[in-house]
Structure formats: structure tokens, C-alpha cells
C-alpha positions, 0 to 999 in steps of 0.5 A: 850733897847736890840734888836735882829736880826738873820739868819740861821747862826748868831744872834746879839743883840744891845743895844740902848744905844750907839747903841752898839753891845752886842752879836754875836753868832753862831748857835753853841752858840759860843759868839764872843763879850766880855760880859762887865765884869767891872773887865776887861772892861765894854764896848764891842763894843763902837762907837768912835765919834766925837773923837778917843782916848784922847784929850790933857787935855781932851779939844779942841778948836773949833771956838775959844771956849774951849770944854771938852770931855772924851776919844773916845767922847760921842756917846757911852753913847748916847741913840739911837732911833730905825730907822728900824728893819727887821729880818736880819738888824736893824738901829739906829739914834742919832741926836745932842741935847742940851747936845751934843752941850755943848761938841761939837758945831756941828749939826750932825746925826749918823745912825748905821746899823747892817746887817747879811748876811750868817756868816757875820755881817756888822756894818755901820756908816753914819754921816750926817751934819745937820749944815749950817757950815762944820762938823769936826769929827773923827770916829772909832770902838772898838769891843772886840772879845772874846779870847779865844773863846772855852774851854780849850784854852788860849789867846796865842793860837790865832794869828792875821794875816794881809792881807798885810805886815805892816811896822810901828812904834807904837807911845808911849802912854803917861800917859794922853793917848796922842800919842808921835810920836817922841818916837816910842815905838815899830817898826815892819818891814814887819809884817805879823802876831802877835802871841797874848801874854799879854806882847804885851800890856805893851805899852798900845795899838799897833797903826798902823798909816797908815794901808795897810791891808783891813782885818785881821784874828784872828784865833786859832790853828785849824784856827777857829775865825773871819775875820775882814774887815775894808776897807777905814779906815786909822789906825788900833789898837790892845788892851787888858788891860795890867796887867789884863790877860783879855780874849778878844782883841780889833780890832779897825779900826780908822779914826783919833786917839788920840791927839799928846802929843804936840797938841795945842788943835785946833780941826781942826788940828787933824790927819785925820779929816773928813770934811763934808759940809752942808747936806753932808754924810759920810759912812764907815763899818767894817765886822765880819765874823765868821770862824768855 
């Protein structure tokens, strides 16, 4: 089911399937969110939980039991229940069930809240441990931003600018989607901005394992676009499907990332794993601020 919130500047629609942001429009009718053409990519802003990226061989070991999961976990295909709806804010909840326990043996509750304030949309993830045992997970966002945003523009009219200079080596993305940190595929020193070009993504995904910035901007030559803020995330990735000349770019804040290529499959050894004790909560958010 599709739900809508709005204020005088923006309107947002959210699908209860995956609690996925389906649209973010300004009062000038500019659509900021990719509209899911399957020729390019059939999602638009999935929630990544309880893993980010790929498991090695799509399997993991938890408490000496083997479990199988597709890339980015299962929450993006789960149906959420409406928890609260107001004019400018809406919340959805998804709780563990028989099907999720076959994939992931932890009892969780995830609440997703979207809230508008002026020209800003905040997406908040809250994870609650419903277990008596420790809950382990990774989490991340994957919003796809239309690029270009306006007619008579091109993808490479846009620039991503970081709050702080970033120095990092992006790991090699292996054919099975795992990450090889022993073979850094591209190195950046004191990177402040990236001029978009489709050839950037011939390595698949640009991964910043330890991001310093709390925000980036994605702007055209007239300085229109968005400010994307993601405090308290550890990693950041930039992706557009290579070879398709897709009219969008994904800005992805992560806590955790895909398995290392030589992973021994044990879930508790995953990078940046979050650990919650019984009834503990974890919360993190990201903002999309429209710049017109």
C-alpha cells in the first residue's frame, strides 16, 4: 500500500512493502527519487538489513547453524505495518516472523520513520532487540537519486562534493559481490569532489570504508540538487549500474558492508557488526535536503 506525507515544500510517498521511499517531489514537481524502471534497477531506496552487500556464497554461520540470504538482506521485501501517520511524518514497523527466522535466527523489531521539515526529508531506522540473546546485524540505506533532475541535462553535469577531504582505497568488488581489500581497485587522496561519469562505475561500486564526511552534496552546474547527510554511519558507497547509462546515482550510507572475499562465513566476524543486548535499541538516520 502506498502512503503520502507532505508539507508546503515537499511531498513523499512510501510503499508499505519494504517501507521503501517511492517518491520525493518538490512543489515545483521535480522528482528526486528514481522511479524503478526494471531496465536499469527495480528498486529506488531499499533498506539494507540485517546485512549490507553480499554474503560469501550467500551463506553465513550463526550459532553453528548455516543460513542463506540474498544481497542486502530480506527487509526490503517484507511487508510493514503502519504504526503512525500524520501530515508530515509516518512510521512503519516490521517484526520477526516464521519466514525471517528461517533466514536470520534473531527476534527483531524495525521501525522506519519518514519526517518532513521544510525542504528536508529525514529517514530514521530504529532496531529493537526482541530477543533474550544478543542481536547482531548490519544496516544501511540505498536511495537512488535521479540524475539528471532536469530536462536538457546529462549525468555528467553533476558533481558529488564531500564535507571533508576523503583519502581511501576502494576495495575490488569480486564477481560474487564480495569485497577484496587486498586488491584495492582505485585509490583516492584528499578527495573533495567527484565529477560524475559513467566510467567511474567500471569497478562496480565506489566504497569508502571509513568515511570522514557527515554529508555530501549532489549538485548540477547551477548548484541545484540535494544535500545528503548521514552522521553516525561508518562507510559510504556510490553506485550506478555500469554499462546501462542509468539516469540515477545511489548514495549509500552503511554500517557494515559485503563479506570479505576470504570470509570464513561466521556472522559475528562481519565488519562493523552492531550488537544489541535484550530489549536494547539502536537508531540512525539520513537526510535528503532539496536545494532548488
